[in-house]
C-alpha positions as CSV (number, residue, x, y, z in Angstrom):
1,M,-0.3,-0.2,0.0
2,F,1.5,3.3,-1.2
3,N,1.0,6.8,0.5
4,L,-0.5,9.7,-1.6
5,H,1.3,12.8,-1.0
6,L,-1.1,15.6,-1.2
7,P,1.6,18.6,-1.0
8,T,3.3,16.9,-3.8
9,L,0.2,16.3,-5.9
10,T,-0.8,19.8,-5.8
11,L,2.6,21.1,-6.9
12,A,2.2,19.1,-10.0
13,Y,-1.4,20.4,-10.1
14,I,-0.2,23.9,-10.2
15,S,2.5,23.1,-12.3
16,V,0.2,21.6,-15.0
17,F,-2.2,24.2,-14.7
18,W,-0.2,27.2,-15.0
19,L,1.4,25.9,-18.5
20,L,-2.2,25.2,-19.6
21,T,-3.6,28.4,-18.5
22,I,-0.7,30.1,-21.0
23,G,-2.3,28.1,-23.6
24,V,-5.8,28.8,-23.3
25,L,-4.8,33.0,-22.6
26,L,-2.6,32.6,-25.9
27,I,-5.9,31.2,-27.8
28,G,-7.8,33.7,-26.4
29,W,-5.3,36.3,-27.6
30,Q,-5.2,34.6,-30.7
31,F,-8.9,34.5,-31.1
32,N,-10.1,38.0,-29.2
33,Q,-13.4,38.2,-31.1
34,H,-14.9,35.2,-29.0
35,K,-15.7,36.3,-24.9
36,D,-15.8,33.0,-24.1
37,I,-12.1,31.9,-24.7
38,K,-11.3,34.6,-22.7
39,L,-13.7,34.1,-19.6
40,W,-12.1,30.3,-19.7
41,G,-8.6,31.6,-20.0
42,L,-9.3,33.9,-17.0
43,A,-11.0,31.3,-14.9
44,C,-7.9,29.1,-15.7
45,L,-5.7,32.0,-14.4
46,L,-7.9,32.3,-11.4
47,I,-7.5,28.6,-10.2
48,S,-4.0,28.4,-11.0
49,T,-3.3,31.3,-8.8
50,G,-6.1,30.4,-6.1
51,T,-4.5,26.9,-6.1
52,S,-0.7,28.4,-5.2
53,V,-1.9,30.7,-3.1
54,Y,-4.4,28.3,-0.9
55,N,-1.8,26.1,-0.6
56,I,1.1,28.5,0.9
57,G,-1.7,29.5,3.2
58,N,-2.1,26.1,4.2
59,V,1.6,25.8,4.6
60,T,2.4,29.3,6.4
61,E,-0.9,28.9,8.5
62,T,-1.9,32.4,6.9
63,S,-5.8,32.5,7.1
64,G,-5.9,35.7,4.8
65,L,-4.2,33.6,1.8
66,V,-6.2,30.8,2.3
67,W,-9.5,33.1,1.8
68,I,-7.2,35.1,-0.9
69,G,-7.0,31.4,-2.8
70,T,-10.6,30.3,-2.3
71,T,-12.3,33.4,-3.0
72,A,-10.2,32.9,-6.4
73,A,-11.0,29.5,-7.2
74,I,-15.0,30.3,-6.5
75,C,-14.9,33.1,-8.9
76,S,-13.2,31.0,-11.4
77,H,-16.1,28.4,-11.5
78,I,-18.2,31.4,-12.0
79,L,-16.0,32.3,-14.7
80,V,-16.6,28.5,-16.4
81,W,-20.6,29.3,-16.2
82,L,-20.4,32.4,-18.0
83,G,-17.8,31.5,-20.5
84,T,-20.3,28.7,-21.3
85,K,-23.1,30.9,-21.8
86,S,-21.2,32.8,-24.2
87,F,-20.0,29.7,-25.8
88,V,-23.6,28.2,-26.8
89,G,-24.8,31.8,-27.6
90,T,-26.9,32.7,-24.9
91,S,-26.9,36.2,-23.0
92,L,-24.4,37.1,-20.2
93,S,-26.0,37.3,-16.9
94,W,-23.3,39.4,-15.2
95,R,-25.9,40.3,-12.1
96,T,-26.2,36.7,-11.6
97,A,-22.7,36.0,-11.3
98,S,-22.2,39.1,-9.1
99,L,-24.9,37.5,-6.7
100,A,-23.3,34.1,-7.2
101,A,-19.6,35.2,-6.4
102,L,-21.4,37.1,-3.1
103,L,-22.8,34.4,-1.9
104,G,-20.1,31.8,-2.1
105,V,-17.2,34.5,-1.0
106,G,-19.6,35.8,1.9
107,V,-20.6,32.2,3.4
108,Y,-17.0,31.1,2.9
109,T,-15.7,33.8,4.7
110,L,-18.4,33.7,7.4
111,I,-17.2,29.7,7.8
112,L,-13.0,30.8,8.2
113,A,-14.0,33.7,10.5
114,N,-15.5,31.4,12.8
115,H,-13.0,28.3,12.5
116,I,-15.4,26.0,11.2
117,P,-13.7,22.6,10.9
118,L,-12.2,21.8,8.0
119,A,-14.5,19.3,6.6
120,L,-17.4,21.7,6.7
121,R,-15.0,23.8,4.8
122,I,-14.6,21.5,2.1
123,T,-17.9,20.5,2.0
124,W,-19.5,24.2,1.4
125,Y,-16.5,24.5,-1.6
126,C,-18.1,21.5,-3.1
127,A,-21.4,22.6,-2.6
128,F,-20.7,25.6,-4.6
129,Y,-18.8,23.8,-7.0
130,V,-21.3,21.4,-7.9
131,A,-24.0,23.8,-8.2
132,M,-22.2,26.0,-10.6
133,H,-21.2,23.1,-12.6
134,L,-24.6,22.0,-12.7
135,A,-25.9,25.1,-13.9
136,V,-22.8,24.5,-16.8
137,L,-24.3,20.9,-17.8
138,I,-28.0,22.3,-17.8
139,L,-26.7,25.0,-20.6
140,I,-24.9,22.0,-22.5
141,V,-28.0,19.6,-22.3
142,E,-30.2,22.5,-23.9
143,S,-27.9,23.8,-26.3
144,P,-29.0,22.7,-29.9
145,E,-25.3,21.7,-30.7
146,R,-25.3,19.3,-28.0
147,K,-24.4,16.6,-30.1
148,R,-21.2,17.8,-31.4
149,I,-18.5,15.8,-30.0
150,G,-16.9,18.5,-27.7
151,F,-20.3,19.2,-26.3
152,K,-20.4,15.5,-25.3
153,L,-16.9,15.2,-24.2
154,Y,-17.5,18.7,-21.9
155,A,-20.9,17.1,-20.5
156,S,-19.0,13.7,-19.8
157,V,-16.3,15.5,-17.7
158,L,-18.4,17.7,-15.8
159,L,-20.6,14.6,-14.8
160,L,-17.3,13.0,-13.6
161,L,-16.5,15.8,-11.7
162,L,-19.6,16.2,-10.3
163,I,-19.6,12.7,-8.5
164,L,-16.2,13.0,-7.6
165,Y,-16.5,16.2,-5.8
166,G,-19.8,14.4,-3.8
167,L,-17.0,12.1,-2.8
168,R,-14.7,14.5,-1.6
169,A,-17.0,16.1,0.6
170,Y,-17.9,12.7,2.0
171,F,-14.5,11.5,2.5
172,A,-13.4,14.8,3.9
173,F,-14.9,13.4,7.0
174,D,-12.9,10.5,7.7
175,T,-11.3,11.9,10.1
176,P,-12.7,13.7,13.5
177,M,-13.8,17.1,13.2
178,K,-11.1,18.7,15.1
179,N,-8.2,16.7,13.3
180,T,-6.9,18.8,9.9
181,G,-5.2,15.9,8.6
182,L,-6.9,14.1,5.4
183,S,-7.8,10.4,4.5
184,Q,-6.2,8.3,1.8
185,R,-9.3,8.2,0.4
186,Y,-9.8,11.7,0.1
187,I,-6.3,12.3,-0.9
188,A,-7.2,9.4,-3.9
189,V,-10.1,11.1,-4.9
190,Y,-8.5,14.8,-4.7
191,Y,-5.9,13.1,-7.4
192,L,-8.5,12.2,-9.4
193,I,-10.4,15.8,-9.3
194,L,-6.8,17.2,-10.4
195,M,-7.0,14.9,-13.4
196,A,-10.5,15.5,-14.7
197,E,-9.8,19.2,-13.7
198,F,-7.2,19.5,-16.2
199,V,-9.2,17.3,-18.9
200,K,-12.0,20.1,-18.5
201,F,-9.6,23.0,-19.4
202,M,-8.3,21.1,-22.3
203,T,-11.6,20.3,-23.6
204,F,-12.6,24.3,-23.6
205,I,-9.1,24.3,-26.3
206,Y,-11.1,21.2,-28.2
207,L,-14.3,23.2,-28.1
208,C,-12.5,26.3,-29.5
209,F,-10.8,24.6,-32.3
210,E,-14.2,22.1,-32.7
211,R,-16.3,25.7,-33.7
212,L,-13.4,27.1,-35.8
213,E,-13.1,23.7,-37.8
214,H,-17.7,24.0,-37.8
215,T,-17.1,27.8,-39.0
216,L,-14.6,27.2,-41.5
217,C,-16.6,24.6,-43.0
218,Q,-20.0,26.9,-42.6
219,L,-18.2,29.4,-44.7
220,A,-16.8,26.8,-47.4
221,L,-20.7,25.9,-48.0
222,R,-21.9,29.7,-48.0
223,D,-21.9,31.8,-50.6
224,T,-20.6,35.0,-49.2
225,L,-22.4,37.9,-50.9
226,T,-25.8,36.5,-50.8
227,Q,-25.1,34.2,-47.5
228,L,-27.3,31.3,-49.2
229,P,-25.5,28.0,-49.6
230,N,-23.1,27.3,-52.6
231,R,-23.0,24.4,-55.2
232,R,-20.8,22.6,-52.9
233,A,-23.3,22.8,-50.1
234,F,-26.3,21.8,-52.8
235,V,-24.5,18.8,-53.9
236,T,-24.2,17.5,-50.4
237,Q,-27.6,18.3,-49.1
238,S,-29.4,17.4,-52.1
239,A,-28.4,13.9,-52.5
240,Q,-30.4,12.5,-49.8
241,R,-33.6,13.8,-51.0
242,L,-33.2,12.6,-54.6
243,L,-32.7,9.2,-53.0
244,S,-36.5,9.4,-51.5
245,N,-39.4,7.9,-53.7
246,Q,-40.8,11.4,-53.1
247,P,-41.6,13.6,-56.0
248,N,-38.6,16.7,-56.7
249,A,-38.8,19.1,-58.7
250,L,-35.5,21.3,-59.6
251,I,-35.7,24.9,-60.1
252,L,-32.9,26.9,-62.2
253,A,-33.0,30.4,-62.3
254,D,-31.3,32.9,-63.9
255,L,-31.3,36.8,-64.1
256,D,-32.1,38.1,-67.5
257,N,-29.4,40.2,-69.1
258,F,-27.5,40.4,-65.8
259,K,-24.0,41.6,-67.7
260,S,-25.7,44.8,-69.0
261,I,-26.8,45.7,-65.4
262,N,-23.0,45.4,-64.5
263,D,-22.1,47.4,-67.6
264,V,-24.5,50.0,-67.3
265,Y,-25.0,50.6,-63.2
266,G,-21.6,49.0,-62.2
267,H,-21.0,45.6,-60.3
268,L,-22.0,46.9,-56.9
269,A,-25.6,47.5,-58.1
270,G,-25.2,44.3,-59.7
271,D,-24.3,42.9,-55.9
272,Q,-27.7,44.5,-55.0
273,V,-29.6,42.5,-57.5
274,L,-28.2,39.5,-56.7
275,V,-28.8,39.9,-53.0
276,A,-32.2,41.0,-53.7
277,F,-33.2,38.2,-55.8
278,S,-31.7,35.8,-52.9
279,Q,-34.1,37.1,-50.0
280,H,-37.1,36.4,-52.3
281,L,-35.7,32.6,-53.1
282,E,-35.1,32.4,-49.6
283,R,-38.5,33.4,-48.3
284,I,-40.2,30.9,-51.0
285,T,-37.5,28.2,-49.8
286,Q,-38.6,28.5,-45.7
287,Q,-42.6,28.7,-46.8
288,E,-41.9,25.3,-48.8
289,G,-39.5,23.6,-46.9
290,A,-37.0,23.7,-49.8
291,F,-33.4,23.9,-50.4
292,C,-31.8,26.6,-52.5
293,A,-28.2,27.9,-53.3
294,R,-26.7,30.0,-55.4
295,T,-24.6,27.8,-58.1
296,G,-22.9,30.5,-60.0
297,G,-22.4,34.0,-60.6
298,E,-26.2,35.4,-61.7
299,E,-27.8,31.3,-61.5
300,F,-29.6,30.1,-58.9
301,I,-31.1,26.6,-57.8
302,L,-34.3,25.6,-55.9
303,L,-34.9,21.7,-55.3
304,L,-38.7,21.0,-54.3
305,S,-39.7,17.6,-52.5
306,G,-43.0,15.9,-51.7
307,Q,-45.9,17.8,-51.5
308,S,-44.1,21.2,-52.8
309,V,-43.8,19.7,-56.2
310,R,-47.6,19.7,-56.6
311,R,-47.2,23.4,-56.3
312,V,-44.3,23.7,-58.7
313,Q,-45.9,26.0,-61.2
314,D,-47.3,28.2,-58.3
315,I,-44.3,28.4,-56.8
316,A,-42.4,29.6,-60.2
317,L,-44.9,32.0,-61.0
318,Q,-44.8,33.7,-57.3
319,L,-40.9,34.0,-57.8
320,K,-41.2,35.2,-61.3
321,R,-43.7,38.2,-60.6
322,Q,-42.2,38.9,-57.1
323,I,-38.8,39.8,-59.7
324,E,-41.0,41.5,-62.1
325,A,-42.4,43.8,-59.4
326,C,-39.1,44.2,-57.4
327,Q,-37.0,47.3,-57.8
328,V,-33.7,47.8,-56.6
329,T,-32.5,51.4,-55.8
330,T,-28.5,51.8,-56.0
331,E,-26.6,54.4,-53.9
332,Y,-27.2,56.7,-56.7
333,G,-30.5,57.0,-57.0
334,H,-30.9,54.7,-59.7
335,H,-34.0,52.4,-60.2
336,I,-33.1,48.7,-61.6
337,Q,-35.8,46.6,-62.6
338,F,-34.9,43.4,-63.7
339,T,-36.5,40.0,-64.8
340,V,-35.5,35.9,-64.2
341,S,-35.7,33.3,-66.9
342,I,-36.5,29.8,-64.9
343,G,-36.1,26.0,-66.2
344,V,-38.2,23.7,-64.0
345,G,-37.2,19.7,-64.2
346,I,-39.6,17.5,-62.7
347,K,-38.7,13.9,-61.4
348,R,-42.0,11.6,-60.9
349,Q,-42.8,10.1,-57.7
350,K,-41.0,6.4,-57.3
351,Q,-38.5,6.9,-60.2
352,Y,-35.0,7.0,-59.7
353,V,-33.0,10.0,-60.9
354,A,-29.3,11.0,-60.3
355,M,-28.7,14.6,-59.7
356,N,-26.8,15.5,-62.7
357,Q,-29.7,13.6,-64.9
358,L,-32.4,16.0,-63.2
359,F,-30.0,19.1,-63.4
360,E,-29.5,18.5,-67.0
361,C,-33.7,18.5,-67.9
362,A,-33.9,21.9,-65.4
363,D,-30.8,23.4,-67.3
364,T,-32.4,22.2,-70.7
365,A,-35.8,24.2,-70.1
366,L,-33.8,27.2,-68.5
367,Y,-32.1,27.5,-72.1
368,E,-35.4,26.9,-73.8
369,A,-36.9,30.0,-71.7
370,K,-33.7,32.3,-72.6
371,A,-34.3,31.2,-76.2
372,R,-37.9,31.9,-76.4
373,G,-37.6,35.4,-75.4
374,R,-36.6,35.4,-71.4
375,N,-38.8,36.5,-68.4
376,R,-40.7,33.0,-68.9
377,I,-41.0,29.6,-67.6
378,E,-40.1,26.5,-69.0
379,F,-41.2,23.0,-67.7
380,A,-39.6,19.4,-68.6
381,L,-40.0,15.7,-67.3
382,T,-37.1,13.8,-66.8
383,E,-38.3,11.1,-69.2
384,H,-36.4,10.8,-72.5
385,G,-38.4,12.9,-75.5
386,D,-40.6,15.0,-73.2
387,A,-40.2,18.5,-74.5
388,P,-40.7,21.4,-72.0
389,S,-43.8,23.1,-71.7
390,S,-43.9,26.8,-71.0
391,I,-45.3,29.8,-69.4
392,S,-44.9,33.3,-71.3
393,P,-44.7,36.4,-69.6
394,T,-48.8,36.9,-69.7
395,S,-49.7,33.0,-69.6
396,N,-51.4,31.2,-66.8
397,Q,-52.0,27.9,-68.4
398,S,-50.9,24.8,-66.9
399,P,-47.2,24.3,-67.5
400,I,-46.8,20.6,-67.6
401,S,-48.2,18.8,-71.2
402,Q,-48.9,15.4,-71.8
403,E,-46.1,13.2,-72.8
404,T,-45.3,13.3,-76.3
405,D,-43.1,12.3,-79.3
406,S,-41.7,15.5,-79.4
407,P,-38.0,15.6,-80.9
408,S,-35.0,16.3,-78.3
409,L,-34.6,19.9,-77.4
410,P,-31.3,21.6,-78.8
411,K,-28.2,21.4,-77.1
412,R,-26.9,24.5,-75.4
413,Y,-24.1,26.4,-76.8
414,L,-21.8,26.2,-73.4
415,E,-20.8,22.9,-71.8
416,R,-22.7,22.3,-68.8
417,Q,-20.9,21.9,-65.4
418,S,-21.9,18.5,-63.6
419,L,-23.2,18.9,-60.2
420,S,-21.0,16.0,-58.8
C-alpha cells in the first residue's frame, strides 16, 4: 500500500495548470473575437493563482491567504459558467454571476472567521462547485449543438467531476472534526479531481478548435455575398432528397441580361440585384421547406420535394412575378428593374433519377426559356423525349403537358458543368 503525498500532487497540479493557463490565454489572444475563450482563460488564471495562494496559506497557516485562494477558485467557477453561456450563444448574466460570487465568498468568509472545522469548509466549497457546474451542464444539455463531440466530451467530464466532488465532500469526514489531517481516500479522490480538472480545461481548447473547424466548414458551404448555400452545399445536402420515393422538382433561375446591369450601373449595383433576388428566393424556400443555393454568378437553384412539387407551377410563377415587381435602388439613386428566366425539371414519384440528370433536365428547360425571349418559365419531365412546356410572361396556363413524341431539345451552346 502506497501513501499519496498531497503537497506533491498539489505542486504537480499547480505546475500543469499554469502551463495550461498560458495555452488558453494565448488562444484567447489569437481569437480575441470570442469572449468565451477569454472567460475560460481568466478562469484558468484564477484557479491556478488561487490554488497556489491557498496552498501557501495552508503551509504557513495564514488564514488571509487561504481566503484569497478560495475566493479566486470560487470566482473561477463562475467564469466557467459565464464562458459556457457565451459559447452556447446565450446572453451573459453578470448580475446573477455577481450575486453568486457574493454568496459563495460571503458564506466562506463566515465559515473561515468562525473557525469552522476543515471538513465543513470543504463541504461548502464542494457544494458551491456542484451548484455552478450543474448550471453549466444544463446549458450544454439545452444547447442545439449538444450532439457535437466537444459538447459530449464536456458534459461527460462535468458528470465525472460532479461525482468526484460528492465523494470529496463525503471523504472529508473520514477524520475527526477537530483533526486537520485528511484520509488516503480523500487524497485519492483529490488526485482524480486534479486529472479531471485538467481534462476539463483541455476540453475548452478542443471546443474552440471544433467551433473554428465548424465555422470554416460553414464558410466553405456558403456564398459570401448572398449568404445562401453554394454549389458544394447543394450537392452535399440535395443527394439525400433524391434517394427518397417522393417526387422532386429542380428550379434553375437565371437573371436576365445581368451583364448589362453590371455594365450600365456597375458591379456594386449588380451585387445589390443578386442580394435582392436571393432574399425573395430564401423566403419561398422557408415557406415551402425547400433547399436553395447560388450555383453561379447570376444562376440560382431551388430543390422542391414532396407536396411542394404539386405546387411547382405556382411557386415558379410566384418567384417570377415577385421579381417583375421588384425594384432595386442604388446608392446613386438609380432604379433597377430586372426579370428572371426559370427552367424546371420534374422527377415523378418512385422514379430514380440522378442529380445530374435532373439538373440537365432543368438546365435544358432554362435554355429554352432564354431562347424564347426570357422572363418566362419552361417545364420538362425527366423521361426521355419529353419536350418542355412553357409559361410566357403573360400566360397562366398549366405548364406540364401530356407526354408526347416531340423531338429532342437543341443542345446548349455552352458546356454544362456537372453537379457531381
